[in-house]
C-alpha positions as CSV (number, residue, x, y, z in Angstrom):
1,M,7.7,-12.6,2.6
2,G,9.8,-12.1,-0.4
3,V,11.2,-9.1,-1.9
4,S,8.5,-8.9,-4.7
5,I,6.0,-7.5,-2.3
6,I,8.4,-4.7,-1.7
7,F,8.7,-4.0,-5.3
8,K,5.0,-4.0,-5.8
9,I,4.5,-1.6,-3.1
10,A,7.3,0.7,-4.6
11,A,5.7,0.5,-8.1
12,V,2.2,1.4,-6.7
13,G,3.8,4.4,-4.9
14,I,5.6,5.5,-8.1
15,I,2.4,5.2,-10.3
16,V,0.3,6.9,-7.7
17,T,2.7,9.7,-7.4
18,I,3.2,10.3,-11.0
19,L,-0.6,10.2,-11.7
20,G,-1.4,12.3,-8.8
21,Q,1.0,15.0,-9.8
22,V,-0.6,14.9,-13.4
23,L,-4.1,15.2,-12.0
24,K,-3.1,18.0,-9.6
25,H,-1.6,20.1,-12.3
26,S,-4.7,19.7,-14.4
27,G,-6.8,21.0,-11.7
28,R,-8.5,17.7,-10.4
29,E,-7.4,17.6,-6.9
30,E,-10.3,15.5,-5.8
31,Q,-9.4,12.7,-8.3
32,A,-5.8,13.0,-7.1
33,F,-7.0,12.3,-3.6
34,L,-9.1,9.5,-4.5
35,L,-6.2,8.0,-6.4
36,S,-3.9,8.2,-3.5
37,L,-6.7,6.6,-1.3
38,A,-7.1,3.9,-3.8
39,G,-3.3,3.2,-3.9
40,L,-3.3,3.1,-0.1
41,I,-6.2,0.6,0.2
42,I,-4.5,-1.7,-2.5
43,V,-1.2,-1.7,-0.4
44,L,-3.2,-2.4,2.8
45,F,-4.9,-5.3,1.2
46,W,-1.5,-6.8,0.1
47,I,0.0,-6.1,3.7
48,V,-2.9,-7.4,6.0
49,P,-2.0,-11.2,5.6
50,Y,1.6,-10.5,6.6
51,I,0.5,-8.6,9.7
52,G,-1.8,-11.5,10.6
53,E,1.1,-13.9,10.1
54,L,3.3,-11.7,12.2
55,F,0.7,-11.8,15.2
56,E,0.3,-15.5,14.9
57,T,4.2,-15.8,15.1
58,M,4.3,-13.6,18.2
59,E,1.5,-15.5,19.7
60,A,3.3,-18.8,19.1
61,L,6.5,-17.4,20.3
62,F,5.3,-16.0,23.7
63,M,2.6,-18.9,24.0
64,I,-0.2,-16.4,25.0
């Protein structure tokens, strides 16, 4: 796991926050919510392989 994934997550968070604020101030709360949800899903797709790798490492470590 490199530092690049942390920067990617931070970039998505910043972009989602800025666009969400713009949408909220223009009266489009529904689109702002969907944008936040899309950002969360993108980040989860990036994180899931690392979580799987963590569980495999834990299983190998404790030999379950």
